[in-house]
Structures are given as C-alpha cells and as structure tokens.
N, CA, C and O atoms as a GROMACS GRO file, in nm:
protein
  388
    1MET      N    1  -0.624   6.194   2.325
    1MET     CA    2  -0.619   6.287   2.439
    1MET      C    3  -0.761   6.315   2.481
    1MET      O    4  -0.851   6.326   2.397
    2SER      N    5  -0.781   6.327   2.605
    2SER     CA    6  -0.912   6.369   2.663
    2SER      C    7  -0.922   6.516   2.640
    2SER      O    8  -0.823   6.585   2.615
    3LEU      N    9  -1.044   6.564   2.648
    3LEU     CA   10  -1.075   6.704   2.634
    3LEU      C   11  -1.098   6.768   2.769
    3LEU      O   12  -1.122   6.698   2.867
    4ILE      N   13  -1.089   6.902   2.776
    4ILE     CA   14  -1.118   6.982   2.897
    4ILE      C   15  -1.203   7.098   2.855
    4ILE      O   16  -1.198   7.142   2.739
    5ILE      N   17  -1.285   7.151   2.953
    5ILE     CA   18  -1.361   7.263   2.930
    5ILE      C   19  -1.296   7.380   3.001
    5ILE      O   20  -1.268   7.371   3.121
    6THR      N   21  -1.271   7.488   2.931
    6THR     CA   22  -1.201   7.602   2.995
    6THR      C   23  -1.298   7.690   3.071
    6THR      O   24  -1.419   7.667   3.076
    7ASP      N   25  -1.236   7.798   3.134
    7ASP     CA   26  -1.314   7.891   3.207
    7ASP      C   27  -1.401   7.978   3.119
    7ASP      O   28  -1.482   8.053   3.173
    8GLU      N   29  -1.389   7.972   2.984
    8GLU     CA   30  -1.475   8.032   2.890
    8GLU      C   31  -1.617   7.983   2.894
    8GLU      O   32  -1.707   8.050   2.845
    9CYS      N   33  -1.638   7.869   2.952
    9CYS     CA   34  -1.774   7.799   2.955
    9CYS      C   35  -1.877   7.894   3.008
    9CYS      O   36  -1.853   7.959   3.110
   10ILE      N   37  -1.995   7.905   2.942
   10ILE     CA   38  -2.106   7.988   2.981
   10ILE      C   39  -2.221   7.906   3.040
   10ILE      O   40  -2.328   7.959   3.069
   11ASN      N   41  -2.194   7.771   3.058
   11ASN     CA   42  -2.293   7.681   3.115
   11ASN      C   43  -2.426   7.680   3.036
   11ASN      O   44  -2.535   7.688   3.092
   12CYS      N   45  -2.410   7.670   2.901
   12CYS     CA   46  -2.526   7.680   2.821
   12CYS      C   47  -2.602   7.546   2.812
   12CYS      O   48  -2.711   7.539   2.756
   13ASP      N   49  -2.540   7.437   2.869
   13ASP     CA   50  -2.611   7.310   2.878
   13ASP      C   51  -2.621   7.236   2.738
   13ASP      O   52  -2.696   7.139   2.726
   14VAL      N   53  -2.547   7.281   2.638
   14VAL     CA   54  -2.556   7.215   2.510
   14VAL      C   55  -2.477   7.085   2.509
   14VAL      O   56  -2.522   6.985   2.453
   15CYS      N   57  -2.359   7.086   2.572
   15CYS     CA   58  -2.266   6.967   2.570
   15CYS      C   59  -2.306   6.850   2.647
   15CYS      O   60  -2.295   6.737   2.601
   16GLU      N   61  -2.354   6.874   2.763
   16GLU     CA   62  -2.370   6.767   2.866
   16GLU      C   63  -2.466   6.658   2.809
   16GLU      O   64  -2.429   6.541   2.818
   17PRO      N   65  -2.582   6.686   2.752
   17PRO     CA   66  -2.666   6.572   2.714
   17PRO      C   67  -2.614   6.502   2.585
   17PRO      O   68  -2.659   6.391   2.555
   18GLU      N   69  -2.526   6.560   2.514
   18GLU     CA   70  -2.473   6.508   2.392
   18GLU      C   71  -2.356   6.406   2.417
   18GLU      O   72  -2.319   6.334   2.324
   19CYS      N   73  -2.304   6.399   2.528
   19CYS     CA   74  -2.190   6.313   2.556
   19CYS      C   75  -2.234   6.170   2.574
   19CYS      O   76  -2.311   6.138   2.665
   20PRO      N   77  -2.184   6.082   2.486
   20PRO     CA   78  -2.224   5.942   2.486
   20PRO      C   79  -2.175   5.869   2.606
   20PRO      O   80  -2.228   5.763   2.638
   21ASN      N   81  -2.073   5.922   2.678
   21ASN     CA   82  -2.013   5.854   2.788
   21ASN      C   83  -2.043   5.917   2.923
   21ASN      O   84  -1.985   5.880   3.025
   22GLU      N   85  -2.135   6.010   2.922
   22GLU     CA   86  -2.169   6.086   3.053
   22GLU      C   87  -2.042   6.135   3.122
   22GLU      O   88  -2.026   6.124   3.243
   23ALA      N   89  -1.949   6.190   3.036
   23ALA     CA   90  -1.826   6.242   3.083
   23ALA      C   91  -1.837   6.388   3.138
   23ALA      O   92  -1.759   6.434   3.220
   24ILE      N   93  -1.941   6.454   3.085
   24ILE     CA   94  -1.956   6.600   3.117
   24ILE      C   95  -2.049   6.617   3.235
   24ILE      O   96  -2.161   6.568   3.233
   25VAL      N   97  -2.004   6.685   3.338
   25VAL     CA   98  -2.085   6.703   3.457
   25VAL      C   99  -2.069   6.858   3.500
   25VAL      O  100  -1.978   6.927   3.454
   26MET      N  101  -2.159   6.905   3.585
   26MET     CA  102  -2.144   7.039   3.631
   26MET      C  103  -2.039   7.040   3.744
   26MET      O  104  -2.047   6.961   3.838
   27GLY      N  105  -1.942   7.128   3.734
   27GLY     CA  106  -1.843   7.145   3.838
   27GLY      C  107  -1.882   7.255   3.924
   27GLY      O  108  -2.000   7.293   3.926
   28GLU      N  109  -1.787   7.313   4.001
   28GLU     CA  110  -1.818   7.416   4.092
   28GLU      C  111  -1.865   7.550   4.025
   28GLU      O  112  -1.956   7.618   4.072
   29GLU      N  113  -1.803   7.578   3.921
   29GLU     CA  114  -1.834   7.699   3.846
   29GLU      C  115  -1.891   7.681   3.702
   29GLU      O  116  -1.971   7.762   3.655
   30HIS      N  117  -1.850   7.578   3.638
   30HIS     CA  118  -1.884   7.551   3.502
   30HIS      C  119  -1.874   7.394   3.480
   30HIS      O  120  -1.830   7.315   3.564
   31TYR      N  121  -1.918   7.361   3.360
   31TYR     CA  122  -1.906   7.211   3.325
   31TYR      C  123  -1.767   7.170   3.324
   31TYR      O  124  -1.677   7.249   3.295
   32VAL      N  125  -1.745   7.043   3.357
   32VAL     CA  126  -1.607   6.983   3.348
   32VAL      C  127  -1.629   6.853   3.278
   32VAL      O  128  -1.741   6.805   3.260
   33ILE      N  129  -1.514   6.797   3.238
   33ILE     CA  130  -1.510   6.673   3.170
   33ILE      C  131  -1.434   6.573   3.261
   33ILE      O  132  -1.319   6.595   3.299
   34ARG      N  133  -1.501   6.465   3.291
   34ARG     CA  134  -1.436   6.362   3.376
   34ARG      C  135  -1.346   6.281   3.274
   34ARG      O  136  -1.391   6.216   3.179
   35GLN      N  137  -1.215   6.294   3.308
   35GLN     CA  138  -1.112   6.243   3.213
   35GLN      C  139  -1.119   6.088   3.201
   35GLN      O  140  -1.086   6.036   3.094
   36GLY      N  141  -1.158   6.019   3.297
   36GLY     CA  142  -1.168   5.871   3.284
   36GLY      C  143  -1.283   5.828   3.191
   36GLY      O  144  -1.288   5.711   3.152
   37ARG      N  145  -1.367   5.910   3.159
   37ARG     CA  146  -1.484   5.882   3.073
   37ARG      C  147  -1.482   5.942   2.933
   37ARG      O  148  -1.558   5.902   2.846
   38CYS      N  149  -1.393   6.039   2.914
   38CYS     CA  150  -1.389   6.114   2.788
   38CYS      C  151  -1.313   6.025   2.687
   38CYS      O  152  -1.198   5.988   2.711
   39THR      N  153  -1.378   5.992   2.573
   39THR     CA  154  -1.308   5.922   2.464
   39THR      C  155  -1.309   5.996   2.337
   39THR      O  156  -1.283   5.942   2.230
   40GLU      N  157  -1.341   6.131   2.350
   40GLU     CA  158  -1.358   6.214   2.232
   40GLU      C  159  -1.450   6.158   2.133
   40GLU      O  160  -1.431   6.176   2.013
   41CYS      N  161  -1.552   6.090   2.182
   41CYS     CA  162  -1.658   6.026   2.102
   41CYS      C  163  -1.612   5.921   2.010
   41CYS      O  164  -1.687   5.885   1.920
   42VAL      N  165  -1.488   5.866   2.027
   42VAL     CA  166  -1.436   5.757   1.951
   42VAL      C  167  -1.532   5.636   1.964
   42VAL      O  168  -1.578   5.598   2.072
   43GLY      N  169  -1.557   5.580   1.847
   43GLY     CA  170  -1.643   5.458   1.843
   43GLY      C  171  -1.793   5.491   1.841
   43GLY      O  172  -1.876   5.400   1.834
   44VAL      N  173  -1.830   5.623   1.848
   44VAL     CA  174  -1.968   5.661   1.844
   44VAL      C  175  -1.992   5.770   1.735
   44VAL      O  176  -2.087   5.761   1.658
   45HIS      N  177  -1.903   5.872   1.730
   45HIS     CA  178  -1.915   5.977   1.634
   45HIS      C  179  -1.777   6.005   1.569
   45HIS      O  180  -1.672   5.962   1.618
   46ASP      N  181  -1.783   6.077   1.458
   46ASP     CA  182  -1.660   6.102   1.391
   46ASP      C  183  -1.576   6.214   1.448
   46ASP      O  184  -1.459   6.233   1.415
   47GLU      N  185  -1.644   6.291   1.540
   47GLU     CA  186  -1.572   6.404   1.605
   47GLU      C  187  -1.640   6.429   1.747
   47GLU      O  188  -1.757   6.393   1.764
   48PRO      N  189  -1.575   6.485   1.839
   48PRO     CA  190  -1.628   6.510   1.971
   48PRO      C  191  -1.753   6.597   1.960
   48PRO      O  192  -1.742   6.712   1.917
   49GLN      N  193  -1.867   6.549   1.996
   49GLN     CA  194  -1.991   6.626   1.991
   49GLN      C  195  -1.987   6.753   2.075
   49GLN      O  196  -2.042   6.855   2.034
   50CYS      N  197  -1.927   6.749   2.185
   50CYS     CA  198  -1.923   6.862   2.274
   50CYS      C  199  -1.857   6.982   2.200
   50CYS      O  200  -1.910   7.093   2.202
   51ARG      N  201  -1.739   6.956   2.132
   51ARG     CA  202  -1.675   7.057   2.058
   51ARG      C  203  -1.756   7.108   1.946
   51ARG      O  204  -1.762   7.228   1.922
   52ARG      N  205  -1.821   7.017   1.875
   52ARG     CA  206  -1.898   7.048   1.755
   52ARG      C  207  -2.013   7.142   1.785
   52ARG      O  208  -2.045   7.232   1.707
   53LEU      N  209  -2.073   7.118   1.902
   53LEU     CA  210  -2.195   7.198   1.942
   53LEU      C  211  -2.173   7.316   2.021
   53LEU      O  212  -2.261   7.401   2.028
   54CYS      N  213  -2.056   7.328   2.086
   54CYS     CA  214  -2.028   7.436   2.175
   54CYS      C  215  -2.032   7.569   2.106
   54CYS      O  216  -1.961   7.586   2.006
   55PRO      N  217  -2.108   7.662   2.150
   55PRO     CA  218  -2.117   7.798   2.084
   55PRO      C  219  -1.999   7.893   2.112
   55PRO      O  220  -1.987   7.999   2.052
   56ILE      N  221  -1.910   7.851   2.209
   56ILE     CA  222  -1.795   7.934   2.244
   56ILE      C  223  -1.669   7.877   2.177
   56ILE      O  224  -1.624   7.768   2.213
   57GLU      N  225  -1.615   7.946   2.087
   57GLU     CA  226  -1.489   7.907   2.020
   57GLU      C  227  -1.377   7.890   2.121
   57GLU      O  228  -1.351   7.982   2.198
   58GLY      N  229  -1.310   7.775   2.123
   58GLY     CA  230  -1.198   7.752   2.205
   58GLY      C  231  -1.234   7.709   2.348
   58GLY      O  232  -1.144   7.699   2.432
   59CYS      N  233  -1.357   7.684   2.378
   59CYS     CA  234  -1.404   7.654   2.516
   59CYS      C  235  -1.370   7.512   2.552
   59CYS      O  236  -1.342   7.484   2.669
   60ILE      N  237  -1.370   7.423   2.458
   60ILE     CA  238  -1.344   7.277   2.474
   60ILE      C  239  -1.220   7.247   2.398
   60ILE      O  240  -1.219   7.252   2.275
   61VAL      N  241  -1.114   7.216   2.469
   61VAL     CA  242  -0.988   7.194   2.407
   61VAL      C  243  -0.920   7.061   2.450
   61VAL      O  244  -0.956   6.999   2.550
   62VAL      N  245  -0.820   7.020   2.370
   62VAL     CA  246  -0.745   6.900   2.404
   62VAL      C  247  -0.666   6.927   2.535
   62VAL      O  248  -0.604   7.032   2.554
   63ASN      N  249  -0.672   6.819   2.626
   63ASN     CA  250  -0.596   6.831   2.744
   63ASN      C  251  -0.456   6.776   2.710
   63ASN      O  252  -0.435   6.656   2.699
   64ALA      N  253  -0.362   6.870   2.692
   64ALA     CA  254  -0.225   6.831   2.657
   64ALA      C  255  -0.149   6.753   2.766
   64ALA      O  256  -0.049   6.686   2.738
   65ALA      N  257  -0.195   6.762   2.888
   65ALA     CA  258  -0.135   6.691   3.003
   65ALA      C  259  -0.177   6.551   3.006
   65ALA      O  260  -0.117   6.473   3.081
   66ARG      N  261  -0.278   6.509   2.929
   66ARG     CA  262  -0.330   6.373   2.932
   66ARG      C  263  -0.321   6.316   2.788
   66ARG      O  264  -0.425   6.306   2.724
   67GLY      N  265  -0.212   6.282   2.737
   67GLY     CA  266  -0.185   6.228   2.613
   67GLY      C  267  -0.244   6.089   2.599
   67GLY      O  268  -0.202   6.000   2.672
   68GLU      N  269  -0.340   6.064   2.509
   68GLU     CA  270  -0.391   5.936   2.477
   68GLU      C  271  -0.397   5.914   2.332
   68GLU      O  272  -0.436   6.002   2.256
   69THR      N  273  -0.357   5.794   2.290
   69THR     CA  274  -0.359   5.764   2.149
   69THR      C  275  -0.495   5.722   2.108
   69THR      O  276  -0.580   5.696   2.193
   70ARG      N  277  -0.520   5.715   1.978
   70ARG     CA  278  -0.651   5.671   1.930
   70ARG      C  279  -0.686   5.531   1.979
   70ARG      O  280  -0.801   5.503   2.009
   71ALA      N  281  -0.584   5.442   1.988
   71ALA     CA  282  -0.599   5.304   2.037
   71ALA      C  283  -0.640   5.306   2.180
   71ALA      O  284  -0.726   5.228   2.220
   72GLN      N  285  -0.580   5.393   2.260
   72GLN     CA  286  -0.616   5.400   2.405
   72GLN      C  287  -0.759   5.453   2.417
   72GLN      O  288  -0.834   5.402   2.500
   73LEU      N  289  -0.801   5.552   2.338
   73LEU     CA  290  -0.940   5.599   2.339
   73LEU      C  291  -1.032   5.488   2.295
   73LEU      O  292  -1.140   5.474   2.352
   74GLU      N  293  -0.995   5.413   2.202
   74GLU     CA  294  -1.084   5.293   2.156
   74GLU      C  295  -1.100   5.202   2.272
   74GLU      O  296  -1.212   5.162   2.304
   75ARG      N  297  -0.991   5.168   2.338
   75ARG     CA  298  -0.999   5.063   2.452
   75ARG      C  299  -1.084   5.125   2.561
   75ARG      O  300  -1.162   5.053   2.621
   76LYS      N  301  -1.075   5.256   2.591
   76LYS     CA  302  -1.154   5.314   2.700
   76LYS      C  303  -1.303   5.314   2.657
   76LYS      O  304  -1.391   5.291   2.740
   77ALA      N  305  -1.330   5.340   2.527
   77ALA     CA  306  -1.471   5.337   2.484
   77ALA      C  307  -1.526   5.191   2.499
   77ALA      O  308  -1.638   5.173   2.548
   78ALA      N  309  -1.455   5.094   2.461
   78ALA     CA  310  -1.491   4.952   2.474
   78ALA      C  311  -1.518   4.921   2.614
   78ALA      O  312  -1.618   4.854   2.640
   79ARG      N  313  -1.434   4.965   2.714
   79ARG     CA  314  -1.447   4.934   2.850
   79ARG      C  315  -1.574   5.003   2.905
   79ARG      O  316  -1.643   4.941   2.985
   80LEU      N  317  -1.608   5.127   2.866
   80LEU     CA  318  -1.718   5.204   2.912
   80LEU      C  319  -1.846   5.130   2.852
   80LEU      O  320  -1.943   5.112   2.925
   81LYS      N  321  -1.846   5.090   2.732
   81LYS     CA  322  -1.954   5.021   2.669
   81LYS      C  323  -1.983   4.889   2.740
   81LYS      O  324  -2.099   4.858   2.766
   82LEU      N  325  -1.882   4.812   2.771
   82LEU     CA  326  -1.897   4.689   2.842
   82LEU      C  327  -1.959   4.713   2.982
   82LEU      O  328  -2.049   4.639   3.023
   83GLY      N  329  -1.914   4.815   3.054
   83GLY     CA  330  -1.966   4.856   3.181
   83GLY      C  331  -2.117   4.891   3.171
   83GLY      O  332  -2.194   4.848   3.257
   84ARG      N  333  -2.159   4.964   3.071
   84ARG     CA  334  -2.301   5.000   3.046
   84ARG      C  335  -2.380   4.874   3.029
   84ARG      O  336  -2.490   4.862   3.084
   85GLY      N  337  -2.325   4.770   2.947
   85GLY     CA  338  -2.389   4.651   2.923
   85GLY      C  339  -2.418   4.574   3.050
   85GLY      O  340  -2.528   4.525   3.072
   86LEU      N  341  -2.314   4.566   3.133
   86LEU     CA  342  -2.327   4.496   3.265
   86LEU      C  343  -2.432   4.561   3.354
   86LEU      O  344  -2.513   4.493   3.417
   87ASP      N  345  -2.429   4.691   3.358
   87ASP     CA  346  -2.531   4.762   3.436
   87ASP      C  347  -2.670   4.734   3.394
   87ASP      O  348  -2.760   4.715   3.476
   88GLU      N  349  -2.687   4.730   3.261
   88GLU     CA  350  -2.815   4.697   3.211
   88GLU      C  351  -2.863   4.551   3.239
   88GLU      O  352  -2.979   4.525   3.270
   89LEU      N  353  -2.765   4.461   3.226
   89LEU     CA  354  -2.797   4.321   3.258
   89LEU      C  355  -2.835   4.306   3.405
   89LEU      O  356  -2.930   4.234   3.436
   90ILE      N  357  -2.764   4.372   3.497
   90ILE     CA  358  -2.794   4.363   3.639
   90ILE      C  359  -2.921   4.423   3.666
   90ILE      O  360  -2.994   4.372   3.751
   91ALA      N  361  -2.959   4.530   3.600
   91ALA     CA  362  -3.090   4.598   3.625
   91ALA      C  363  -3.199   4.504   3.575
   91ALA      O  364  -3.299   4.487   3.644
   92ARG      N  365  -3.184   4.442   3.459
   92ARG     CA  366  -3.288   4.345   3.408
   92ARG      C  367  -3.305   4.224   3.506
   92ARG      O  368  -3.416   4.180   3.536
   93ARG      N  369  -3.191   4.173   3.551
   93ARG     CA  370  -3.201   4.056   3.641
   93ARG      C  371  -3.277   4.096   3.771
   93ARG      O  372  -3.357   4.018   3.824
   94GLY      N  373  -3.251   4.216   3.819
   94GLY     CA  374  -3.323   4.266   3.942
   94GLY      C  375  -3.467   4.272   3.917
   94GLY      O  376  -3.546   4.238   4.005
   95GLU      N  377  -3.508   4.316   3.797
   95GLU     CA  378  -3.656   4.328   3.765
   95GLU      C  379  -3.715   4.198   3.760
   95GLU      O  380  -3.837   4.189   3.776
   96ASN      N  381  -3.642   4.091   3.740
   96ASN     CA  382  -3.709   3.961   3.716
   96ASN      C  383  -3.706   3.876   3.852
   96ASN      O  384  -3.754   3.763   3.857
   97LEU      N  385  -3.651   3.933   3.954
   97LEU     CA  386  -3.657   3.863   4.082
   97LEU      C  387  -3.781   3.876   4.153
   97LEU      O  388  -3.796   3.822   4.262
   0.00000   0.00000   0.00000
C-alpha cells in the first residue's frame, strides 16, 4: 500500500529529501505523497524512511484506499529505477552530442 501524509503535517521538511523515489512534494497546505511513486521504500530500505524520520506520530499512514501487495510495490520500484536509468542515459547522450 502506498502511504499518505495527514493534515497533522507541520511541513518540517524532514521527509521530502529522504524519499528515494521523489514521491513527496509540497501540496497546497502540506507535503503530499504522489501515489504513483510511493513504494514504501521497497527495494531501497527496510522501512519507509518518511515514517521513520517524521517527528509527528501518525502523520504518515498507510493509504487503505490504495491496496498494493509487496510484489506490486517491488514492480513499481523496478519501473521507477528503470525510468531513472533511462533519464540518465539520455542526459549523458545529450552531453556527448
């Protein structure tokens, strides 16, 4: 399951730089998690870093409306990693032109 940030968020900026998938961005009032990018740190860390570091208990919770299995999160993580690799390859090719 992907995570969500509740209205308890105090915009402390701790979670955003720790997300390996750049899933956390500033919303209208507080940080939000882009569901298509959240893998709960599967494949990178043993636990979601945003939840581990957040100073507010219960601020970052599981999004019960978006049920994803561990296997689905692993596939999403692999897809995101592949996309980053392609972006890097394109950037390097552009530098060599």
